[in-house]
ROPA-631424 format. One line per 3 residues: their letters; for each residue x, y, z of C-alpha. Coordinates in steps of 0.25 Angstrom, whole numbers, plus 5000, padded with zeros to 4 digits. Layout:
// residues N
a) X Y Z ~ ... $
***
This chain:
// residues 836
mnr) 4806 5034 4708 ~ 4810 5048 4713 ~ 4801 5047 4725 $
vvw) 4806 5033 4729 ~ 4821 5037 4728 ~ 4818 5050 4736 $
sfa) 4810 5041 4746 ~ 4822 5031 4747 ~ 4832 5042 4749 $
cfy) 4824 5047 4761 ~ 4822 5033 4766 ~ 4837 5030 4766 $
lle) 4841 5043 4773 ~ 4830 5041 4784 ~ 4833 5026 4786 $
vpf) 4847 5029 4790 ~ 4847 5042 4797 ~ 4859 5040 4805 $
ldg) 4868 5030 4798 ~ 4875 5038 4788 ~ 4887 5047 4789 $
ala) 4885 5051 4803 ~ 4896 5057 4811 ~ 4901 5051 4825 $
sev) 4893 5058 4836 ~ 4883 5064 4827 ~ 4869 5063 4834 $
krp) 4857 5059 4826 ~ 4843 5057 4830 ~ 4835 5046 4822 $
glg) 4823 5047 4832 ~ 4817 5043 4845 ~ 4827 5052 4852 $
vdv) 4839 5043 4848 ~ 4852 5050 4846 ~ 4861 5043 4836 $
isl) 4876 5045 4835 ~ 4882 5040 4823 ~ 4896 5033 4825 $
ngk) 4898 5031 4810 ~ 4911 5038 4804 ~ 4926 5037 4808 $
wql) 4930 5026 4818 ~ 4944 5021 4821 ~ 4947 5007 4816 $
mns) 4959 4998 4821 ~ 4963 4984 4819 ~ 4966 4974 4831 $
nss) 4980 4977 4833 ~ 4979 4992 4831 ~ 4988 4992 4819 $
vsl) 4978 4997 4810 ~ 4970 5010 4814 ~ 4961 5019 4805 $
sae) 4948 5027 4805 ~ 4936 5019 4799 ~ 4922 5023 4794 $
vpg) 4910 5017 4801 ~ 4902 5011 4794 ~ 4914 5004 4788 $
cvh) 4923 4992 4788 ~ 4938 4990 4791 ~ 4942 4987 4777 $
tal) 4936 5000 4772 ~ 4942 5008 4783 ~ 4956 5002 4780 $
qrq) 4954 5005 4765 ~ 4950 5019 4767 ~ 4961 5022 4776 $
gfi) 4971 5016 4767 ~ 4975 5004 4775 ~ 4971 4995 4764 $
sdp) 4968 4996 4749 ~ 4955 4991 4742 ~ 4952 4978 4749 $
yyr) 4946 4973 4735 ~ 4959 4976 4728 ~ 4965 4963 4722 $
fnd) 4969 4954 4734 ~ 4966 4963 4745 ~ 4955 4954 4751 $
lay) 4966 4945 4755 ~ 4976 4956 4759 ~ 4966 4962 4768 $
rwi) 4961 4950 4775 ~ 4969 4955 4788 ~ 4958 4966 4790 $
sld) 4947 4956 4792 ~ 4956 4947 4801 ~ 4958 4958 4811 $
swt) 4949 4965 4821 ~ 4946 4980 4820 ~ 4941 4990 4830 $
ytt) 4932 5002 4826 ~ 4932 5014 4836 ~ 4925 5027 4837 $
lfs) 4923 5038 4847 ~ 4910 5046 4848 ~ 4904 5055 4858 $
vpt) 4889 5056 4862 ~ 4882 5070 4866 ~ 4878 5071 4880 $
hvr) 4863 5072 4877 ~ 4864 5059 4869 ~ 4872 5051 4879 $
gkg) 4862 5054 4890 ~ 4851 5046 4883 ~ 4846 5033 4888 $
kav) 4851 5023 4878 ~ 4863 5022 4869 ~ 4865 5012 4858 $
lvf) 4877 5010 4848 ~ 4871 5005 4835 ~ 4880 4997 4825 $
egv) 4873 4995 4812 ~ 4883 4985 4808 ~ 4897 4979 4813 $
dtv) 4905 4970 4804 ~ 4905 4961 4811 ~ 4910 4956 4825 $
sti) 4913 4967 4834 ~ 4914 4971 4849 ~ 4909 4985 4851 $
sln) 4913 4994 4863 ~ 4910 5008 4868 ~ 4919 5015 4877 $
gvt) 4926 5002 4880 ~ 4913 4994 4884 ~ 4909 4983 4874 $
igk) 4895 4986 4870 ~ 4893 4974 4860 ~ 4898 4965 4849 $
tdn) 4893 4962 4835 ~ 4894 4950 4827 ~ 4885 4952 4815 $
mfr) 4887 4962 4803 ~ 4873 4962 4800 ~ 4867 4967 4813 $
ryd) 4865 4980 4820 ~ 4870 4981 4834 ~ 4865 4990 4845 $
fev) 4873 4992 4858 ~ 4868 4999 4870 ~ 4879 5009 4875 $
tgl) 4870 5017 4885 ~ 4880 5021 4896 ~ 4892 5019 4888 $
lkd) 4893 5032 4881 ~ 4903 5042 4887 ~ 4903 5057 4888 $
een) 4915 5059 4879 ~ 4920 5050 4868 ~ 4914 5036 4866 $
vlq) 4923 5025 4860 ~ 4916 5015 4852 ~ 4924 5003 4847 $
vwi) 4920 4991 4838 ~ 4930 4980 4838 ~ 4928 4971 4826 $
msa) 4933 4957 4825 ~ 4938 4950 4813 ~ 4926 4943 4806 $
vty) 4935 4932 4801 ~ 4940 4929 4815 ~ 4926 4930 4821 $
asq) 4920 4920 4811 ~ 4932 4910 4813 ~ 4930 4911 4828 $
rsh) 4915 4908 4827 ~ 4917 4897 4818 ~ 4928 4890 4826 $
aht) 4919 4892 4838 ~ 4908 4884 4832 ~ 4913 4870 4835 $
eyr) 4901 4862 4835 ~ 4900 4861 4820 ~ 4905 4868 4808 $
vpp) 4897 4879 4801 ~ 4902 4879 4786 ~ 4908 4885 4778 $
dcp) 4921 4888 4786 ~ 4928 4896 4775 ~ 4924 4901 4761 $
ppv) 4931 4894 4749 ~ 4946 4898 4747 ~ 4943 4905 4734 $
qkg) 4935 4915 4742 ~ 4947 4919 4750 ~ 4938 4922 4762 $
ech) 4937 4920 4777 ~ 4930 4909 4785 ~ 4918 4907 4794 $
vnf) 4910 4919 4789 ~ 4897 4911 4793 ~ 4901 4913 4808 $
irk) 4900 4928 4807 ~ 4888 4937 4803 ~ 4894 4945 4793 $
aqs) 4894 4946 4777 ~ 4897 4932 4773 ~ 4904 4936 4761 $
sfs) 4913 4945 4768 ~ 4922 4933 4771 ~ 4922 4930 4756 $
wdw) 4913 4925 4745 ~ 4914 4919 4731 ~ 4912 4933 4725 $
gps) 4919 4942 4736 ~ 4931 4944 4745 ~ 4933 4941 4759 $
fpt) 4933 4954 4767 ~ 4927 4951 4781 ~ 4925 4965 4785 $
lgi) 4925 4972 4798 ~ 4918 4985 4802 ~ 4907 4993 4807 $
wkg) 4900 4992 4794 ~ 4887 5000 4797 ~ 4884 5012 4806 $
vrl) 4886 5014 4821 ~ 4878 5024 4829 ~ 4874 5027 4844 $
evf) 4860 5029 4847 ~ 4856 5035 4860 ~ 4841 5037 4865 $
nss) 4832 5038 4877 ~ 4820 5031 4873 ~ 4820 5022 4860 $
rvl) 4826 5021 4846 ~ 4821 5014 4833 ~ 4831 5003 4830 $
syt) 4824 5000 4816 ~ 4811 5000 4809 ~ 4805 4992 4798 $
tsp) 4793 4993 4788 ~ 4786 4981 4782 ~ 4775 4983 4772 $
kyd) 4765 4972 4772 ~ 4753 4969 4763 ~ 4740 4965 4770 $
seh) 4734 4955 4759 ~ 4721 4954 4767 ~ 4718 4969 4766 $
ssw) 4726 4972 4754 ~ 4734 4983 4761 ~ 4748 4986 4765 $
nve) 4754 4990 4779 ~ 4768 4993 4784 ~ 4773 4987 4797 $
vel) 4783 4996 4803 ~ 4792 4990 4814 ~ 4800 4999 4823 $
ffd) 4811 4993 4832 ~ 4814 5001 4845 ~ 4825 5001 4855 $
vfv) 4818 5007 4867 ~ 4825 5013 4880 ~ 4813 5020 4886 $
ask) 4798 5016 4884 ~ 4790 5026 4876 ~ 4778 5027 4867 $
glv) 4775 5035 4855 ~ 4769 5034 4841 ~ 4773 5028 4827 $
hls) 4768 5035 4815 ~ 4770 5027 4801 ~ 4767 5033 4788 $
ipl) 4768 5031 4773 ~ 4764 5044 4767 ~ 4763 5040 4753 $
lqs) 4752 5030 4757 ~ 4745 5039 4766 ~ 4747 5029 4777 $
eae) 4751 5032 4792 ~ 4748 5027 4806 ~ 4752 5029 4820 $
fql) 4755 5019 4831 ~ 4758 5019 4846 ~ 4772 5015 4850 $
slt) 4776 5010 4864 ~ 4790 5007 4866 ~ 4796 4999 4878 $
pgq) 4811 4998 4882 ~ 4819 4988 4873 ~ 4819 4984 4858 $
skk) 4806 4983 4852 ~ 4799 4982 4838 ~ 4786 4990 4835 $
sfv) 4777 4987 4823 ~ 4767 4996 4816 ~ 4759 4994 4804 $
lql) 4755 5005 4795 ~ 4743 5002 4786 ~ 4743 5008 4773 $
nqs) 4731 5016 4768 ~ 4732 5014 4753 ~ 4738 5006 4742 $
vsl) 4753 5005 4740 ~ 4762 5005 4728 ~ 4770 4992 4729 $
wwp) 4785 4990 4729 ~ 4789 4981 4717 ~ 4803 4974 4713 $
fgh) 4810 4981 4702 ~ 4804 4978 4688 ~ 4790 4975 4694 $
geq) 4785 4989 4699 ~ 4789 5001 4707 ~ 4796 5001 4720 $
fly) 4787 5010 4729 ~ 4792 5015 4742 ~ 4784 5022 4752 $
ylt) 4789 5031 4764 ~ 4785 5026 4778 ~ 4788 5035 4789 $
idv) 4789 5031 4804 ~ 4788 5041 4815 ~ 4789 5037 4830 $
nle) 4786 5047 4840 ~ 4788 5044 4855 ~ 4781 5051 4866 $
gge) 4794 5057 4871 ~ 4795 5065 4858 ~ 4805 5055 4851 $
tfn) 4803 5052 4837 ~ 4808 5042 4826 ~ 4805 5045 4811 $
adr) 4809 5036 4799 ~ 4805 5034 4785 ~ 4806 5021 4777 $
mva) 4802 5017 4763 ~ 4792 5005 4762 ~ 4787 4998 4750 $
frt) 4775 4988 4748 ~ 4778 4975 4742 ~ 4775 4960 4746 $
vel) 4784 4948 4743 ~ 4782 4934 4743 ~ 4791 4922 4740 $
vqe) 4782 4912 4733 ~ 4785 4897 4735 ~ 4774 4889 4730 $
pip) 4771 4877 4721 ~ 4773 4879 4706 ~ 4765 4871 4695 $
ssp) 4773 4860 4688 ~ 4785 4862 4698 ~ 4789 4856 4710 $
gls) 4794 4865 4721 ~ 4789 4879 4724 ~ 4790 4893 4718 $
fyf) 4800 4903 4723 ~ 4797 4917 4719 ~ 4794 4931 4724 $
rin) 4780 4938 4724 ~ 4781 4953 4726 ~ 4768 4960 4728 $
gkp) 4761 4948 4723 ~ 4769 4947 4710 ~ 4779 4936 4707 $
ifl) 4793 4943 4704 ~ 4804 4937 4697 ~ 4817 4941 4705 $
kgs) 4828 4946 4696 ~ 4841 4950 4702 ~ 4854 4946 4709 $
nwi) 4861 4943 4722 ~ 4868 4955 4730 ~ 4881 4953 4738 $
pvh) 4888 4963 4746 ~ 4892 4976 4738 ~ 4906 4977 4745 $
afq) 4914 4969 4755 ~ 4915 4981 4763 ~ 4901 4985 4766 $
dqv) 4904 4999 4771 ~ 4909 5002 4756 ~ 4895 4999 4750 $
ttd) 4888 5012 4746 ~ 4874 5015 4742 ~ 4879 5017 4728 $
mit) 4885 5003 4727 ~ 4872 4997 4731 ~ 4864 5006 4722 $
ill) 4872 5003 4710 ~ 4870 4988 4712 ~ 4855 4989 4715 $
rsa) 4853 4998 4703 ~ 4861 4988 4695 ~ 4852 4977 4699 $
qka) 4840 4985 4696 ~ 4845 4989 4682 ~ 4847 4974 4679 $
nmn) 4832 4972 4682 ~ 4834 4965 4695 ~ 4823 4965 4706 $
tlr) 4830 4957 4716 ~ 4844 4956 4724 ~ 4847 4945 4734 $
vwg) 4856 4950 4745 ~ 4864 4938 4747 ~ 4867 4932 4761 $
ggv) 4882 4933 4761 ~ 4883 4948 4761 ~ 4876 4959 4769 $
yeq) 4862 4964 4772 ~ 4863 4976 4763 ~ 4862 4991 4767 $
dif) 4849 4998 4768 ~ 4851 5006 4756 ~ 4852 4993 4748 $
ysl) 4838 4988 4752 ~ 4832 5002 4750 ~ 4837 5003 4736 $
cdm) 4832 4989 4733 ~ 4818 4995 4738 ~ 4819 5006 4728 $
ygi) 4824 4998 4716 ~ 4815 4986 4718 ~ 4826 4976 4720 $
miw) 4821 4965 4729 ~ 4830 4959 4739 ~ 4832 4944 4743 $
qdf) 4839 4946 4756 ~ 4848 4935 4762 ~ 4852 4935 4776 $
mfa) 4867 4935 4777 ~ 4870 4920 4777 ~ 4877 4913 4765 $
cal) 4883 4900 4761 ~ 4886 4895 4775 ~ 4881 4889 4787 $
ypt) 4880 4897 4800 ~ 4882 4895 4815 ~ 4869 4896 4824 $
ekd) 4875 4899 4837 ~ 4866 4908 4846 ~ 4874 4921 4844 $
fiq) 4875 4919 4829 ~ 4860 4917 4828 ~ 4857 4929 4837 $
tvr) 4865 4938 4828 ~ 4859 4933 4815 ~ 4845 4935 4821 $
eev) 4848 4949 4824 ~ 4854 4951 4811 ~ 4842 4946 4804 $
tqq) 4832 4954 4812 ~ 4840 4967 4809 ~ 4841 4964 4794 $
vrr) 4827 4960 4792 ~ 4822 4973 4800 ~ 4832 4981 4792 $
lks) 4828 4976 4778 ~ 4813 4971 4779 ~ 4808 4985 4776 $
hps) 4814 4985 4762 ~ 4804 4980 4751 ~ 4816 4975 4742 $
vvi) 4819 4964 4752 ~ 4809 4953 4748 ~ 4815 4940 4754 $
wsg) 4824 4936 4766 ~ 4834 4924 4764 ~ 4841 4918 4775 $
nne) 4854 4914 4769 ~ 4862 4911 4756 ~ 4863 4897 4752 $
nea) 4864 4891 4766 ~ 4853 4881 4764 ~ 4859 4876 4751 $
aia) 4873 4875 4759 ~ 4867 4865 4768 ~ 4858 4858 4758 $
tdw) 4869 4856 4748 ~ 4880 4854 4759 ~ 4889 4865 4755 $
fni) 4897 4862 4768 ~ 4898 4847 4768 ~ 4890 4845 4780 $
sva) 4887 4831 4784 ~ 4873 4825 4784 ~ 4874 4823 4799 $
arp) 4877 4838 4802 ~ 4867 4844 4792 ~ 4855 4845 4801 $
lyv) 4864 4853 4810 ~ 4867 4864 4799 ~ 4852 4863 4795 $
kdy) 4848 4866 4809 ~ 4858 4878 4810 ~ 4852 4883 4796 $
vnl) 4838 4883 4801 ~ 4842 4889 4814 ~ 4848 4901 4807 $
yve) 4840 4904 4795 ~ 4826 4899 4799 ~ 4825 4899 4814 $
nir) 4832 4912 4815 ~ 4833 4921 4802 ~ 4820 4916 4796 $
div) 4813 4918 4809 ~ 4818 4932 4811 ~ 4814 4936 4797 $
lqe) 4800 4930 4798 ~ 4798 4938 4811 ~ 4804 4951 4806 $
dst) 4798 4951 4791 ~ 4785 4945 4786 ~ 4786 4953 4773 $
rpf) 4795 4944 4765 ~ 4800 4930 4763 ~ 4812 4923 4769 $
lvs) 4820 4912 4763 ~ 4830 4904 4772 ~ 4840 4903 4761 $
spt) 4844 4905 4747 ~ 4844 4896 4739 ~ 4832 4888 4746 $
ngv) 4820 4880 4743 ~ 4812 4890 4751 ~ 4800 4883 4757 $
ese) 4805 4870 4753 ~ 4818 4872 4760 ~ 4809 4875 4773 $
keg) 4802 4862 4771 ~ 4815 4855 4770 ~ 4820 4861 4784 $
wva) 4826 4874 4778 ~ 4837 4867 4770 ~ 4832 4860 4757 $
kdp) 4838 4848 4751 ~ 4841 4856 4739 ~ 4839 4872 4740 $
ydp) 4843 4873 4726 ~ 4830 4866 4721 ~ 4825 4874 4710 $
hyg) 4811 4870 4713 ~ 4811 4879 4726 ~ 4817 4892 4731 $
dth) 4829 4899 4725 ~ 4842 4893 4720 ~ 4856 4897 4718 $
yys) 4863 4891 4706 ~ 4877 4892 4701 ~ 4884 4884 4690 $
yyk) 4897 4889 4684 ~ 4902 4878 4675 ~ 4888 4874 4668 $
dcw) 4886 4882 4656 ~ 4878 4894 4660 ~ 4871 4895 4647 $
dwt) 4864 4882 4649 ~ 4851 4887 4655 ~ 4846 4873 4658 $
afp) 4857 4871 4669 ~ 4850 4882 4678 ~ 4841 4878 4689 $
rtr) 4826 4882 4685 ~ 4825 4888 4699 ~ 4813 4895 4706 $
fas) 4823 4907 4710 ~ 4837 4909 4706 ~ 4843 4917 4718 $
eyg) 4858 4914 4714 ~ 4865 4911 4701 ~ 4876 4917 4693 $
fqs) 4890 4917 4687 ~ 4903 4924 4690 ~ 4910 4935 4682 $
wps) 4922 4945 4684 ~ 4919 4959 4686 ~ 4925 4969 4675 $
lst) 4939 4973 4675 ~ 4936 4988 4678 ~ 4930 4982 4692 $
lsk) 4942 4972 4694 ~ 4953 4983 4691 ~ 4949 4990 4703 $
vsv) 4954 4979 4712 ~ 4965 4973 4703 ~ 4977 4975 4695 $
ssd) 4980 4972 4680 ~ 4988 4959 4684 ~ 4975 4954 4691 $
wdf) 4968 4955 4677 ~ 4969 4940 4673 ~ 4959 4929 4676 $
ssn) 4970 4920 4681 ~ 4976 4931 4690 ~ 4977 4930 4705 $
fsa) 4967 4941 4706 ~ 4956 4934 4698 ~ 4958 4922 4706 $
hrq) 4957 4930 4719 ~ 4945 4938 4716 ~ 4937 4925 4712 $
hhe) 4931 4919 4724 ~ 4922 4908 4718 ~ 4929 4895 4716 $
dgn) 4933 4893 4701 ~ 4925 4906 4698 ~ 4935 4911 4687 $
qqm) 4935 4898 4680 ~ 4920 4896 4681 ~ 4918 4910 4674 $
lkq) 4928 4906 4663 ~ 4922 4892 4661 ~ 4908 4897 4660 $
ael) 4912 4908 4650 ~ 4920 4899 4642 ~ 4908 4890 4639 $
hyi) 4903 4902 4630 ~ 4914 4912 4628 ~ 4928 4912 4623 $
lpn) 4936 4916 4635 ~ 4945 4928 4634 ~ 4959 4925 4628 $
std) 4965 4939 4626 ~ 4980 4939 4627 ~ 4979 4952 4635 $
pvq) 4977 4948 4650 ~ 4969 4960 4654 ~ 4960 4959 4642 $
kyr) 4958 4944 4644 ~ 4955 4947 4659 ~ 4944 4958 4654 $
dti) 4939 4948 4644 ~ 4938 4937 4654 ~ 4930 4946 4664 $
yit) 4921 4950 4652 ~ 4918 4935 4649 ~ 4915 4932 4663 $
qvm) 4904 4943 4663 ~ 4899 4938 4650 ~ 4898 4924 4655 $
qaq) 4891 4928 4668 ~ 4881 4937 4661 ~ 4877 4926 4651 $
cvk) 4876 4916 4662 ~ 4868 4924 4672 ~ 4859 4929 4660 $
iqt) 4856 4915 4655 ~ 4853 4910 4669 ~ 4844 4922 4673 $
efy) 4836 4921 4660 ~ 4834 4906 4663 ~ 4828 4909 4676 $
rcs) 4819 4921 4671 ~ 4814 4912 4660 ~ 4811 4901 4671 $
rsd) 4801 4909 4679 ~ 4789 4904 4671 ~ 4794 4890 4668 $
ive) 4793 4877 4676 ~ 4803 4867 4669 ~ 4804 4853 4675 $
gkg) 4798 4858 4687 ~ 4808 4870 4689 ~ 4806 4885 4686 $
htm) 4798 4896 4690 ~ 4811 4904 4692 ~ 4807 4918 4699 $
gtl) 4820 4924 4703 ~ 4835 4926 4698 ~ 4845 4932 4707 $
ywq) 4859 4930 4700 ~ 4872 4930 4709 ~ 4876 4941 4710 $
lnd) 4873 4956 4708 ~ 4886 4963 4714 ~ 4900 4961 4718 $
iwq) 4907 4963 4731 ~ 4921 4966 4725 ~ 4928 4965 4711 $
gps) 4929 4951 4708 ~ 4922 4939 4700 ~ 4908 4936 4705 $
wss) 4894 4933 4700 ~ 4890 4948 4701 ~ 4883 4956 4689 $
vef) 4888 4969 4695 ~ 4903 4971 4698 ~ 4908 4977 4711 $
ggk) 4907 4992 4708 ~ 4894 4991 4701 ~ 4898 4988 4687 $
wkm) 4889 4978 4679 ~ 4894 4965 4674 ~ 4888 4960 4661 $
lhy) 4879 4951 4669 ~ 4872 4964 4675 ~ 4870 4970 4661 $
wat) 4863 4957 4657 ~ 4855 4956 4669 ~ 4848 4969 4665 $
dfy) 4842 4960 4653 ~ 4840 4946 4660 ~ 4833 4953 4671 $
api) 4824 4962 4662 ~ 4809 4962 4665 ~ 4807 4955 4652 $
lsa) 4817 4946 4647 ~ 4819 4937 4635 ~ 4828 4925 4637 $
gve) 4832 4914 4628 ~ 4837 4900 4630 ~ 4840 4889 4621 $
dkg) 4832 4876 4624 ~ 4833 4863 4616 ~ 4838 4870 4604 $
dll) 4827 4881 4605 ~ 4829 4896 4608 ~ 4819 4900 4618 $
iyg) 4816 4915 4622 ~ 4808 4918 4634 ~ 4802 4931 4638 $
vsd) 4802 4934 4653 ~ 4794 4944 4660 ~ 4794 4950 4674 $
shs) 4781 4957 4672 ~ 4770 4954 4681 ~ 4758 4956 4672 $
ekh) 4762 4961 4658 ~ 4763 4950 4648 ~ 4772 4955 4636 $
nvk) 4770 4951 4622 ~ 4784 4949 4616 ~ 4791 4944 4604 $
akv) 4805 4938 4605 ~ 4814 4944 4595 ~ 4826 4935 4591 $
klh) 4838 4938 4583 ~ 4850 4930 4579 ~ 4863 4938 4578 $
sws) 4876 4933 4572 ~ 4888 4935 4580 ~ 4894 4944 4569 $
sfn) 4883 4954 4567 ~ 4873 4963 4575 ~ 4863 4960 4564 $
avc) 4853 4949 4567 ~ 4854 4937 4558 ~ 4839 4934 4560 $
sle) 4828 4938 4569 ~ 4815 4931 4574 ~ 4804 4935 4583 $
snv) 4794 4927 4591 ~ 4779 4928 4591 ~ 4773 4937 4601 $
tki) 4773 4930 4615 ~ 4767 4935 4628 ~ 4777 4934 4639 $
kag) 4770 4931 4652 ~ 4772 4941 4664 ~ 4781 4936 4675 $
gst) 4786 4924 4667 ~ 4794 4918 4656 ~ 4788 4916 4642 $
lvf) 4794 4908 4630 ~ 4793 4918 4618 ~ 4802 4912 4607 $
qhs) 4807 4898 4604 ~ 4815 4894 4592 ~ 4824 4882 4588 $
isg) 4838 4888 4588 ~ 4842 4879 4576 ~ 4830 4885 4569 $
llm) 4833 4899 4573 ~ 4847 4898 4567 ~ 4842 4891 4554 $
qcg) 4832 4903 4553 ~ 4843 4913 4554 ~ 4851 4906 4544 $
nct) 4865 4912 4547 ~ 4865 4909 4562 ~ 4871 4897 4570 $
rrs) 4872 4896 4585 ~ 4886 4901 4584 ~ 4885 4912 4575 $
civ) 4872 4919 4581 ~ 4866 4924 4594 ~ 4851 4925 4597 $
afh) 4846 4939 4602 ~ 4832 4941 4607 ~ 4823 4950 4615 $
lss) 4808 4951 4617 ~ 4800 4962 4611 ~ 4785 4967 4610 $
peg) 4777 4963 4598 ~ 4780 4977 4593 ~ 4795 4975 4594 $
qli) 4798 4983 4607 ~ 4809 4977 4616 ~ 4804 4970 4628 $
sph) 4816 4962 4633 ~ 4831 4964 4633 ~ 4839 4958 4622 $
nhi) 4844 4944 4624 ~ 4852 4934 4618 ~ 4856 4919 4617 $
fls) 4868 4912 4612 ~ 4866 4900 4603 ~ 4880 4896 4606 $
spr) 4892 4900 4615 ~ 4898 4914 4610 ~ 4912 4907 4611 $
yae) 4907 4899 4598 ~ 4901 4911 4592 ~ 4903 4912 4577 $
glq) 4905 4926 4570 ~ 4908 4933 4583 ~ 4917 4945 4581 $
kpn) 4925 4954 4590 ~ 4916 4966 4593 ~ 4928 4976 4594 $
itv) 4919 4985 4603 ~ 4924 4999 4608 ~ 4918 5007 4619 $
gti) 4918 5022 4617 ~ 4917 5034 4627 ~ 4913 5048 4621 $
hsh) 4918 5060 4628 ~ 4908 5071 4628 ~ 4918 5082 4626 $
thh) 4927 5076 4615 ~ 4918 5066 4609 ~ 4930 5056 4608 $
lqt) 4927 5042 4607 ~ 4936 5033 4615 ~ 4936 5018 4612 $
hpp) 4942 5007 4620 ~ 4940 4992 4621 ~ 4928 4987 4629 $
tl) 4932 4983 4643 ~ 4924 4976 4654 $
***
């Protein structure tokens, strides 16, 4: 681990040699004789009528700058998302002054590089417009040769209100509507977000606020050179099955001003593999590909829980005849990925599972949303805490959801290290989209850049074109007439198949591509890319939500091939909420509680689901009642997601009525974007909800899971192991609610649980079990169980099953628990009531 961590630290520094912390006018040399002047740092920021003027950091955004300079308070505080709406409705101008040394200015070509502008801008240098931007997810390069001055240069970025732009684009689209126009009123959001290439959730979502940000959210620099520069480079390890060997394809993307020749040297020292290649560059932009054949066997990269995550240094050295050089290091890993969709015996439809390095892997994890509404405030620590939390909960997969952002480089590098596989959506969600020429063109460039940026990461195992847009057309979310439907299907195929899919297949042959999620996969393709029922459990992946059905009824869940979204809401803890609220807000019926809830009837849905099995809080102290209500929503959420996840894990080996063979569970959602009710298991700020603690158990490598079926208690043993078959016994205890001592204990015969499957290890009629125990009824006792080795060693986490709802429990006593803190100097024990 030390070697990998050390290697990663070096990789991170070498990957971004001139993007962090550089001062204006500081010259850096990344190679090939390119002089780089970082323009990050202090800029001036002004609104449209000059009534607001301040200094602002770049990278950054307007909201953050206003808060740091004291113009506004915390945008997340109480109702500030509405109070500060004016910021997003205004236009803003960033301005900076910089000078260029004479020896740099005299070089042949100068390019201004904007790694990311949010979103619609016009950029000028010394009063001359050099270009425009319309896509948050793209890098823009503007040639400025001949525009640089001897003295101070003035660079201005005028950023238009994204809300205004989206509205104008929508109203200009007069041939037919492109729904939805606006989010539901409960979201308190802005309209027409599908007309702008920007984080779709920035206009609001059902778990987050509306903050349509503006800013220069990534780095800015000037690159000046005489002959050529490297735009980017990629590495793609590929397995040659015919020769049972590995090679690494390295792609170098050049911007060439003057033709030149040279050599490219590639090396992986730990594998004693190196090669040298001739390089010939002609003016213009070009891609050069080189293949490094490996001389020896490699150690494979495995998902977390299935093996080690071996990472190797690959060095790239470019030497031109003129003496110019370019040097870079990148970590590479060796793994194969296949998405298997093939017939299953005794089941109509097709399988849907991932095979990594030839082994079927059950994907366990969650869905990832933006970490913060203001991306410039997302730190490496925030990302690390969330990814470590996922790994600690035994997750091996996260889905980067398509309504947010393509994550930072550090996110993917950490996932490479931690063995967390990434299902990577492209940033389209829950909407139809226009297909005008300029929209398609900017999307094509976005997709090309993002695939080239991310495809070198072994953690990325699949691309997916969008979130729920196939389902939106198929199940008519937007009330489209039968006559008009072919037009929208044509637009859908144009955008996701003929453009996005086409580019991905050209750029990356090493991982699968899905057009949508949920989808029927190859069956959707056969049906013209929009299936009759994208939620069909016989194919592909499914999203499933049901808030009013009893979540304890496992028979209501779809026995799907792959569950890529499902979940239940809860409220975050009071310690999290108190940072953005006042005591008068701490009531479930307060304006604050209603305002923070962006899902229609969400607060009532939580209480109604909880009330099915628990007595709702009834304290006469309003604050205590609020704490208790928060607590009961987290209890409900944890129990609901636990039951559903265990059902899916137990279904991996079963085919019941033609359905089953479930091979993945990604509950919605891992993290929060602000302090409010949501489906998350980790609160904004990193605190775990009860659900996340429970996830460490229901995602354990070996799981014991119990269900009641037709009056019988069934206990299954589920194993993620590829080869090892475990001999286990199920140990079952019945406890009364009034005692920690077991009323009675049973254990099964030794059973061999199959590797990579689910095995029934215990079956007993519940009525017989209660009779055998004598002093137990459904209401007075609870069943606890786990798996052990024949020698008694614990193999699975402890688990439980209720025989009746706890609200009807008999003998349950108030625990009167106190929590103590021991001070090392005084050894004084302070006690206080437990708080959430």
